[in-house]
C-alpha positions, 0 to 999 in steps of 0.5 A: 085459565090458568094463571099466565093466561089471566095475566096476558088476558088482562093486559091485552091491548085488544080489549076495548079496541075501536073497529080498525077502520073507524080508527084508520078514517080518524087518523086521515081526517087529522092528517090534513093541514087546511082551513081551520086546523092551520088557523089553530096551529098558528094561534097556538104557536103565538100563544106557546111564544108568548108563554115562552116569552114570559116564562109562563108554564101555565100558558105554554100547556094551554098552547099544547093542548089546542095543537093539532101538530100530533095529526101527521105524525101519528098519520106518517106511523100508521102509514109505515106500519100498513104500508099506506105510502099515499097516507105517508106521502100526505102525512110528510107533505103536512108535517112540513107545512105545519112546520115552516108555518110554525117557524115563520109565525113564532119567528115573526112574533119574536122579531117583533117582540120588545123582550128579547131576554133567554127566559128558562122555559126557552132555555130548557128547550135548548139542550135535548138529551136521551130523557126527551127520547124516553119522554116522546117514545112513551108519550107516543105510545100512550097516544097510539093506544088512546086512539085505538080505543072505543073510549078515548078518555084523559091520556090525549090532553096529557100525551100532548103535554107531555110530548111537547111539540110546540114549545121547542118549535117556538123556541127555533123561531126564537133562534132565528129571530135573534140569529142564535143558531146554536138555540135553533139547532138544539131546539129544532133537533128537540122537535125533530126527536118528538116527531120521530119517536112518536112516530116510531112508537105509533108504528110499533102499536099498530104492529102489535095490533095487526093492522091489515096492510094496504099494500101486500110487501115481499119479506125483503122490503119490509126487512129494508123498511125495519132497518130503515127505522133501526138505523134512523133510531141510532141516528136519533138517539146517539146526539141525545146520549151525548148531550145526556152524558154532557148534562150529567158531567156539568152538573157533577162538575158543579157539585164538586165545585160547590163542595170545594168552595164550602170546605175550603172557604165557607167552613173557614168563615170567608165571605164569599161575594162573587162566583162564577163557574166557566165549565165549557171553556178550555181550560175550565175556570172557577172565579172568585172574590172574597170581602176581606181574605187575601191569598199569598201566592203559595196559597194560591198554588196550593189551592190549585193543587187541592183542585183534584182532591175534589175530581175537578180536573182541567181548571184553573182557580182565579181569585180576585184580589184586585181591591180597586177592581172589586170595589169598583164593582160594588160601588157601581152596584150600589150606584144602581140600587141607589139609582132605583131607590132615588127613583122610587122616593121621587115617585112615592113624594109625587104620590103623597103631594097628590094625597095631600090635595084630597086630605082633611083633618077629619076628627077636628072638623067634626067637633066643630060641627057638632058645636056649630050645628048640632042638627046635622047628622050622617055628615061626609065630606071629600074633595072631587075632580071636576071635568068642566069640559075637554080642556080644563079641570078643578078641585070641588069640595063636596059637602053631604049632610042629613037633617036630625028631623024632617021639617028641621031647617038649617042656616045654609048661608052660615054653613057655606061661608064656615066651610069655605073658611074652614078649607080655605076654598070658594068651590063649595057644593053643598048637598042634602041627602 
């Protein structure tokens, strides 16, 4: 065997392959969404929604691991590859059911959730791009390869995480619940990308492994299927390329603006107190404010001209110089901070007052006890909240002690009277340990 043959044998996917009829049986069993699968899906959606709501990556990953959404998508890929149109119909129907149920559950959760803030984990699912296509395709390849192995191994959980079917669906539900349809369409497009390219990658793997078709089709019909898949791939990819291009342009623009601000202002020791970049406005805008520096009209004109030197085009530079407005904004922020601090001080003061009710001067009391009652040892005391009944409570001073010698006696009356005088209370409980 020559080197080339050894190499192809080394990468041969038929090595370790499961029997084809067993793989198909497993795929068909995982397509259906009935009973437990539907309940697991609904629970996974709630978990993922909570994770997105509180911005917890770990919770989102957990939801992706228990989600059964991959079943009908992989089933559709297998069905296309072996021309099993009954399986394709069943897979499509169950995927539609799973999608609708997921959207309903996510929408209800976000509608009743008191937290409506858009977290970073939610935002990350609203603007898909070409990288999401790459992840979905190669994640689907790994999933299909793992499913056709005798030893399934670790790839399956990793595929569930990498292809990320749950978070986009939950984000789409968030968009519906908050009437933010740009979020809904962006997230649902990402979900569609993931589903489609997992299906396509499964189709390629099944074709490569030469699974026997259920129906023998003529060459013309097979060609129509390939052309249809190719057209769908282009339809799905083109918007993602456009979004990736926009993302690249925005990051490049932001970097140029930061370089402009650093060179023209920060390096000249101007204290920047406000910055906002409006990339999507027409024209684009850069709004800045400085602590003390004032710019003349000529300086502002020159700075606007310098924007082109930093490849910042179609942009207006607006420097806020109205001292009254700037001071007003700063004072409002300071007032808000002072309000928060005042509330904290009030809370701390209340806690300190509560602690004073239970606090003793231990050192002085211990010294006096050694003089007045030298026979006592291991003394401890404290104030306890006594709940007498459901309507009233009182603070009881409890005094615990041990005797130096077993048969030794103390004057409990004298001890009790002294404690009442010392603690300024008649609610004294003396206990010998």
